[in-house]
Steps between C-alpha positions, in 0.01 A plus 500: 500500500383810683721719270341344193156577631591855576647548151184355339280735709717797414484406133113478513480831689716670244280381210181610672660843588615536146163414348320736745728783404452423127119533553543813698713658230227431240246666733719797572554570128123459422401716802733781376337479148152502654596800711621689185179408319259617774692795651751642258405428137313761302293473189712547188828491674638228270674166553855649550397732777298227661782260494726766659247529785496125543882489512495764770233330692676163492812666640304591816450256785211273510396663831484837326284359228262324742471809716420720200241251374335482846517863588391600149199283532600306186409158640174349620482486881564124528805533288635787700511281802649203310774716342579665828522158680698363209747776512572423861556126413718595202710727724540224751621258233740745337631652824461272800414146396849360529554636844158396621518150345832352596326225700342376174820331398541315839135413593237335283196684641673842443595382150135407427370822635743704286427308183127556553560874555712527185238316296227738641707803399570363144135405458371838615745679266357305217133560617554881523676498164197338346276783622686779316396419141140513586541822694691645213240406251218640721699826529552524122136429423378744756709767333378402153830369379511233230653189663573306182863618482558412861346164444724431197809590699394274790440217257844545340667498842316177594606344176871606564489353856349168387750460219804573713 
């Protein structure tokens, strides 16, 4: 019976880890795009050149992106703190969570603590992700850029995600 409980806990942990990483990947991609928009893009550079910059930025680590956004003063103060804290939690999940959480398979209280922590990480990734469209729009408007094309692309992406 104990082996079944351990297997069920491991299965649940793996699902929560996978979902948290999925949310993190969405945030990492969006943060790289946001960084390109606010720090690297130049008026009139064209879509092809912009996409090349996004590809380069997405090949960098999330830590590099966050550090550039924070040091470059591209985020509001409250978000600087949240992104920095989140980076630490993300790094724990990716690099140390297994070694630090072995007891979660064997003990219910450790299991519950880990599940809560994984849910907080996934929720914060989504919450941070949801801040980026507004910041992007604010940046574009403050630089007198017409946002209608960006809105059309965003609407198309949402439609694709909901139809999949």
